[in-house]
N, C-alpha and C positions, 0 to 999 in steps of 0.2 A: 423391504420396509422403507417407507418414506423418511427422509432425513429431517432433522431439526437444525436450522441455521441460526447463528447469531451474527448479524451484519451491522457493523458500526458505520456511521455516516450514511445511513440508509435512505435519507430523505431526498437525495438528489444524486446525479452523476452515476458513477460506477456502482455505488451502493444501492441505488434505486433499481438500476438495470439488473444487477445480480439478484435482488429481491424478486423482481418480476420473472426472471428466468427460472429461479428455484420454485416459485409458485406454479409456473406453467408446467414444471416437471412433477407437480403434485406434492411438493415438500411444504414444510411449515417454516416460516421465517419470523424471528424476533428482530425487528428493525430498530436499532438503537440510534438515537439522534438527540441533539440538544433541543430541537424543536419537534417533538414527536407528532404534533398536530399536522405537520407537513405530510405525514403518512396516512392521514384520515381517509383519503380517497381509496387507497389500497386496502385499508382495514375494512372499509365499508363494502368494497367489491369482493373481498375474500375474508370474511370474518372468521372462518375456521382455519385459515392458513397464515394470516398476517397479524402480528401483534406489535404495537408500537411501544417502545421503551424509552423513557427519558434518561439519557446518560451522556455526560460529558467525559470523554475518555481521559482528559487531563486530571480528573478527580479520581486518583488511584485508590483512595479510601473507599469510594462507592463501588468500585468495580467488583470486588469479591462478593459483596452482598448481592449485586445485580446478577452475577453469574449463578450464584446459589439459588436465587429466586427463579431464574429461568429453568434450571434443572428441576426444582421442586414442582413447577407447573407442567413441564413437558416431559419429565423423566430423563432427559439426556440433552446433550448438545453434540451434534455430529460434525458440524463445520463452523469454525470461527473465521469470519472475514474481517480483518483489520483494515478498514477502508477510510475511516475519518481522516480528513487532512485538508490542507490548503497550500497554495503556492506562496512564495516569497521572493522578491526581487531586490537586490542590492549588492553593491560591491562588498567584498570581504571587509575592507576598511570602513565602509559605511554602516555595516550591520552591528547593532549594539549587542552587548551581552544579554540584555533582557529579551531582545528579539530572538536571539539564537536559542536561549533557554526555553522560551515559549514554544518555539518550533520543535525542539527536541521533546518537550512534554507531550506534544500532540502526535508526532510521528514515530517516537521511539519509546519513551517511558510508558505512555498509555498502552500501546500495543504489547509491550513486554509484560505489563501487569495483567492484561487480559489473557495472554498466553499462560502465565503462571496460574491464573484462576481457573482456566478451562482444562489444563493438562491432566490434573488428577482424574477427572471424569473420563477423558479420552483413554488414559492409560488403563483405567479399570475395565473399560469395554474392549481394549486392545484394538481400537479402530478410530477412524475420524480423520479430519483434515484441518489444517491451519493455512489460510490464504492471507499472504502479506501483500497488500497493494503498495508496490514500490513505484518505480518509474524508470524510463530509460535513463533518467538522472540518478538512478541508483547504481549505474554502471559507469557513467561518464558525466562530465560537467563542463560548463563554460561560463563566461563572464556574466555575472549577475545572479547566478543560481548556486553560488557556493554554499549558502546556508541550507537551502532546500536539499541539495544533493548530499550534504554532510549528514543530514538526518536519514536519508534513504540509504546511503552507504552503510551507516551504522545498523539500520534495520536489516539490511541484506547480510551483513556479517553475523549478526545474531541468529538470523534465520538459517544460514548455512550450517552453523554449529547445531542449532536445534534439530534440523533434519537428520543429522548424523546421530543425535542422541535418541530420537523417538522412533527411528525406523524399526527397531526391534519390537516395538509395541504395535506395529501395523498402522502407525499414524503418518499421514502424508503432510509435507510442507510444500507449498507452491508460492513462489515469489513472482508476482505479476509486474511486468515492466512496460507500461503503455507509453506510446509516443503521445502526440497531440490528439486528444479525443474531444468531441463536442460535449463537454461537461460544463459545470459552472466554475471550474477552477480559476479561470482568468477574469471572472466578473470583478468589477471594481471593489465591491464591498466584501469580497472574499480573498482578494490577493493582498498579502502583506507586502509593504513597500518601505524600504529604509530611506532615510533622508538622502536626497540627491545632491552630492557635492559638485557634480558636473566635471569631475576630474577624469573619469574613465569613459572614453568614447564607446568602447565595446559594451559597457553596461548600459549606456544610453540607448544603444540599438536594441538590447534585450528588453528594456523598459517599453520601448515603442512597440516591439513585437507583441508583448503581453497585453499592453493597453489596447492594441488594435486587433488582437487575435480572437477575441471572444465571439463565438458563433460561426467561425470559419474554419475551425479545426477539422481535419479530414476524417478522423476516426469516429466510428459509430459505436457508442457504448453498448447497445443491444447485441451487436455482433461480438464485442469483447466479452460480455457476460456469457454468451453461448460458448465461446471458446474456453472460458474458465471452467464451466461445467463439464465440457468435453475432456479437458485435461485432467480434471479430478476423477472422472469415470474411467480414464485410460488405465490399462494394466500397468503401464510404465509411465507414471506421472512425472513430468520433468520438474527439476528444482526451480528453474527459471523459465518464464514464459514472456518474452518480448511480444508486444502487440502493436499492430499498425505497420505500414510500409516504412514510415519514418523511424519508428522505434526499432524495428529489426535492423534497418540499415545503420542507424546510429550505433547500436550495440556492436554489430559486426565490425564496423569501421574502427571503433574504439579498441576492440580486441586485437585487430590487425596492428594498430598503433602500439599497443602494449608489447606485442610480440616483436615488432620491429625494434623498439627501444631495447628490449632484453637481448635480442640477437646481435645488435650492433656492438654491445659491450660484453658479450658472453665470454669471450676468451679471457679478458682482463678480470671480470668479476668472479669467474670460477677460480682464478689464481690468487684468491685472497686468504687462503688457508695458511697454517703454519708450515714452514719448510720442513721436509722430512729430516 
């Protein structure tokens, strides 16, 4: 039976690519976006498979009603893709409380609310999947991306526990960790930027990389979407799916560094228990 998808941030980037891949597979997609008119072309081309839904994922009050309406119209939701997001650049010292809270609303509290709203329907059917669009920045971070990575670290921690909780109901959780892909993430009007104090040289390098990187990212969103669908269809769906040569390399290098740090102090740190 063909699936029913609910994809947030479906108007562009990974959300649009996943929508197109699901449609090509014969599935139905409810594409949620703050500007649903950006999906008009897909709705017109696939009127029986694509439905546009106006939804701001930071409006947690509206989420439960939106999910309930989707289920009422389509009978079920098989796959939730928490994709809506944006980047943010700024040193930890430069990032304001308001900027940090806004980013957590978008990348953490919104997805958490959607998971809570969708799960009762998935549990009832004892099947389905939740796809959490994270980033290689959900495994590691560097100067200028502290706020962004903090939200993705939080999402990954929540998702790891979620996967353990819902496994008995036949529900899959897939955390996707892309590297640099050719989406609109780095576009000037979509990238959050904290005030530049000029204090941190490494943050300045990150700002320059983001400002000049749009359109030259190596990753292909269509290939990423195909890989996401393949991972969901696999008998042994992974919990984490790094994507892109840069993403895979960054995650593996970070894991090596964590292991090196732990092993360097292993003898001393194991000896911190009470004396017998």
